[in-house]
N, C-alpha and C positions, 0 to 999 in steps of 0.2 A: 475410530471409523477403519482406519488402516488395519488394526488388530482383528475388529470383527470379519473383514472381507478375508484376512488371512486364515482366520478359524473355518469360516464357510469353504474357502478352496481346500483346506485341508480334509474337512468332511467329505467334499464332493470326491477328493482323490482316493479317500477310504472307501467311500460307496464304491466307486469305480471298480477298485480292486477286488472288493467283496462280490460284486456281481460276477466278475471275471473268473474268481476262484468257483463261484458257484456253477456258472456255466462249465467249467472244466470238469467239476466232481458230476454234475449232471451227465456230461458227455459218456462218462464210464458206467454210469448206473443203468442206463437202457440196455446195456450189452447183455446182462443177466437175463432179458426177457426177450431177447431177439429169437423169433421164429416160434415163440410160445404162446398158445391158446390161454388167454388169461381167464380164470374164473371170478365170479361176483365175490365169493368169500375171499379170494386171493388179493382182489381189488382191495377191498375194505380191509384186511389186514395191512397192506402198504399204507394205506391212507392213515390209519391209525397210529403208524410207527414214524409217520413223516410229517404230518401236517404242521405247519406252524400255528395254526389256531387253536390245537389242541395242546401244544407246548405252551403258548401263552396261557391259556385256561389253567394248565398245572401250576404256571408260575403264580397266577394269583392265588390258588388255593394256598401256596407255600407263604405267600407275603401276609395272607392272613393268619396262618398259624403263627407266624411271628409275631403279628400285633396281638393276637392272644396272649402270647407268653410276655411280651413288653407290658401288657395292661397288668399282668400279674406282679409286676416288678415293686409297685407301690406297698404290697402287704408283704414283701420280704426283707429278710433282716439285711442292712448294709453294714460291711466293715470295711475302715479305711485306715491305712497304715501311713506314718508319715516319719521321716527322717531328714536331718539337715546339720550342717555346721556353719556357724557364724565367726567370722574373725574381724574385728574393727581396730583403728588406732588413728594417730594424728601424724601427718605427714611433715609439718614445719612447726617450729615454735618449741617453748618449754614443753617438757613433757612427751616429746615426739616419741614415737614407739607403738607398738601394737601390743594387744591383749595375746592372751594364750589361745582365744578362742572359745566358743561355746557349742557344745554338743546339744542336739535336741532331737527325740524320738518318740514315738507313742503309736498307739492304737485306739480306734473309736469305733463304738458299735451303736447303731441306732435302729428302731424299731417302731411302725406305726401300730398303736395298741387299738384304737378303734377311731373310725373316720364315719361313723354313722352309714355305712352302706355304699360309699362312694367308689371304692375299689372294687367290691364284689359287683356294682352295676356295670362299672368299666369293662371287667372282665366278661360278664354275661353278654354285654354288646358285642365285644369282639369275637366272641365264641357264635354268636349269631351270624356275624358277617362272615365267619369262616365256612359254617354250615351252608349258607346260602350260596357262596364261591364254588361249594362242592356240587350243589345242584346246579349250578350255572355249568359247571365243566360238564356234568352228565348231558346237558342240553346240547352242548358244543360238540360232544362226541355224536350224538345223535344226528346233528345237522350234517356233520361231515360224512357219516354214513348214507344219510339221506342224499346228500351230493353225489356220492358215487353211484348209488343205486340209479338215482335219476338219469347221470350222465352214460351208466350202463346201458339202461334200457333205451335211451335215445340211439345210442350207437347198435343196439340190436335191431332196432326199427329201421335205422339207414341202412344196414347190412341186407336185410329183407328186400327193402325198397331197391337196393341195388340189384339185388337178384331178379325182382320183377322187371326192371327196365331192360337187363340184359335178356331177357326172355321176350319181352316186346320186340326188341331190336332183331332179336333172331327169328320172330314170325314176320316181322315187315321184310327182314332180308331174305326169307323165303318167298314172300309174296313177291319181291322185287326180280327175284330169279324167275318166277313162273310168267311173271308180265313180260320180260325180256323174250323169255322162249314163245310166248304166245304171239308178241308182236314180230318176231323175227319170221314166223311162218305165216303172219297175216290173219290170224284169228282173234286177235285183240288189236285195238287201236292203239296209237302212241300214248294218248292221255292216260291210258291205264298204266304205263311204265312211269310217266311223269307223275302220276299220284303216288305211285309206290316209292320213287325217289324222296320226295316230300315227305311223306310219312317216315320212313327210315330216317332222314336227316333229323326230324323233330324228336323221334325216339332216342337216337343218338345224344342230341342236347338233353333230353330228360335224363339219360344215363349219367352224362357229365355233371349234372347238376345232384343227383342221388349220390354220386360218387363224391362230389366236394362235401356234401352235407355229411357222410360218413366221416371223412377225414376231420371235419370241425369236430364232430361227437368224439373222436379219438384224442383230440386236442383236449377237449373239456374233460373227459376221462382222466387223463394223465395229470392235469390240474387238479381235478378233485382228489386226486392219490397223493397230492403233494409232491408230484415229480414231473414238472411241466415239459420237460425236454425229453420224456419217455416216448420211443417210438412204438406203439402198437400195432402189432401186426393183425390179429385176430381174438375174439372173444367167443366165449362159451355162449349159446342162445338161451335167454332165460324168460322169453315172451309167452311161452306156452300158459294156456289158461288153468289155474289152480283155483277151484270154488272156495271161498271164506264166507262161511255163514256165521253172521254175529247181529245181534239185534241192536237198534240205535240206542236203547235205554242202556242195555250194557255197554256200548262203545263211550257213552257219556260218564257213565260210572266209573270206568276205568281210566277214562282222561282226568277226571277229577282227581283219583288217586295217584295217578302214576307220573302226571306232566312235571318234568323237573323245574320249569321255569316257574310254574304256578306254587310249588312247592318254595322255591327260592323267593317268591314274592311274599308268601306267608310269612317266611323268615324275617323278611324285611320290614315287614310290618310289626313284628314282635320287638325287631330291633329298634324301630322307631319309637314304641312304646319304652322300651328301656332307655333310652335316649332322653326321652321326656322325664323320665323319672330321675335320672342322672343329672338333668337341668335342674330340677327342683332341689337337688342337694348341692347345689352350687355353693352355698353359704353354710353349710354344716360343719360342726367344728372337727377338729382335729386333735386327737390324743395320741401324743408320742412319748416315747423313752429314749433315752440316749445315756452313755456312758463312756469313760475314756482312761486310759493310764499312760502317762508320759514319763521320761526318765531324760537326765543329761545333765548340763553344766560345762564347768571348765575341763571335768573329765567325763568319759561317756556315762558313769553312774553315780555322779555325785549326789544327784537330788532325784526322788521320785514323787510323782502326785498320781491320784486318781479322782474321778468326779462321776457322778450319776446326776441324772436330770430326768424328771417327768413335767411334761408340758401341754398345756391345753390351749388351742389357739380357736379364737371365735371371732369370725370376720364382723364387722359391724357396719361398715359401709362399703360398697363394691360399684358405686356409680352406675346402677342400673343394670349390671352385667347379668345377674340372675333372672331378672324380668325379660332381657333382650333373648337370652338361651332359652327360655321357657316358650316365649313366644315362636322362636324359629323352631324349636322341637316339635311344637303342636302343627305349625305348618307342615314340617316335614311328615308328621304322622298322618295328617290329612291328605297330602299327596300319595303316600304308600298305599294308603287304604284305598284310594280311588283308583290307583294304578292296578291293585290286585283286582278290584271288581271288574274294571275294564278288560284284564286279561282273561277273566273267568267267563265273561261274556263272549270275547272272541274265540275262547277255545270252544264253547258251545257252537257257535256258529261255525266254525272250522269242522268240528264232528260232523255236524249234521250235513254239510255240503259234501265232505268227502264220502260219507257214508251214502248219500243219494248217488253220486258219480260213480261209486263200487257197485251199485244194484243196476244203474243204468248200463254201464259197460258190460258187466256180466249177462243182463239179458240181449244185448245187442250182438254178443259174438255168434250164437247160434245162427241169426238171422245173416250175419255176414259171411259165414260159412256157407251157408245154403246159397248165397248170392254168388259166391266163387264158383261153386258147383254149377249152376246154371250158366254161367258165364262161360265156363268152361267147354261146357256141351256145345253152346251156341256157336263157341269159336271153332270146335272140331268140325262142325257142320258147314260153317262158311268156308273153312279152309278146304274141306273135302268140295264143295260146290266149286270153289274157284279152281282148284286142281282139275277137276273134270271139265271145267272150260264153261260152265253155266252160270257161275255168279259173277258179281261185279266188284269194282273197287271198293264202293261206298259202303256195300253189304260186309267186306272182310275189315275194312278199316274201323267200321261201327263196332265188329265182335272183338278186335284186338283191343281197341281203346277200352270198351267196357270190361274186357276180363283183367286187364292191367288194373283198372280202376276199383273193379272189385276185390282184387288181391291186395291193393293198397288200403282199401277200406277196411279189409279184415285185419291187416297189419295194425293200422291204426287204432282199431278197436282193442286188439290185445295189448297195445302199448298204453292206451287209455285206462285198461283195468289193472295194469301194473302200476302205472301213476296213481290211481285212485286208491289202491291198496296201500302204497307208500304214504300218501297223504293221509289216510286214516290212521295208519300206525304213527305217523309224526304227530297227528292230532292228539292221540291217544298217549304219547309218550312211550310208545313200544316199539321203536324202529329196530328191527331185527338186522343182523348182518348178512342176511340171504333171503 
């Protein structure tokens, strides 16, 4: 028990040192980006070079390649060399003493001649696992790019929201100054100034929330890039509307052809079928050949011998091993096929929902832009009336709020369109780096 606790404490100390080292390294990494306006392609490139999930996926591919090579070992020629020296004797009694010793050395060779497909089936299964892990690597890469783009667009939206809230604060500050001047000369009641102060305080609170949201998205983007300690100053805006006309049927066809996870699952189904075939070969015979050459004796070359052997091994009883392996492989195949079918259905749903969201967001942008234009005109009229002394606080507050709301709605619509496009790209298995 004490040994286990000691091992746990050692591991904890190692983890603490590793985290401390990572913090030090990351503390220097952000300096390269200080004051720099990051771009989406640049952020994606950093993520693809730093993200641990991609490193793990690469490791899985390499491990499966090694397993493929290991599966092929059974079909390769094995060569063993031996060498030894033996000396014996009696320590007490008559005839005590020792022998001069015996030398022994030799080399042996063995080769599987034929195993009725067991080795070739095992190699095929390993290669299918290797290819499936390569497809999983592609999907992991897509997910990393999508996470960067998602955080990037969220930061773009937050930065625009901050600008809207700053403008709202500016408008309310202007209204408060006018109210104070009107109150000082007696043309407006004190309630006008009080209302303006309240509206300004609420606008400042909204600004604080928008700035906090922007900082959170900066942290999310840094994490998506695999650099959680990175301090982001600014990023290039990518929210502008870009039309993308693609039919639903085309999107579904491209998803069926390009989704890496669907390809990986297809390969896993083939692997399950191959494993079932392998299970059925459990009790297949093995035909092997071997040979050797040895020499030695009291002198190194006193005697020489050689041998050659051809053997056929036929399992007679295995205690139910084959039956159990076949049953397990059939169940695994059933699971793999069902998983593949469920994934295919989920992809169809994902494509349809993303495609519809893309259409909806694209159609909403023109209406949102018109709403901003009208709200701006109403605000200008309200400001003009209030500045001339003929407007009231309710009119201008309503105009300022509606204008800010219209701007926020447009920003949200542009963001929704970028997110819908990203979702459709992901659903189709075609996530681009920008």
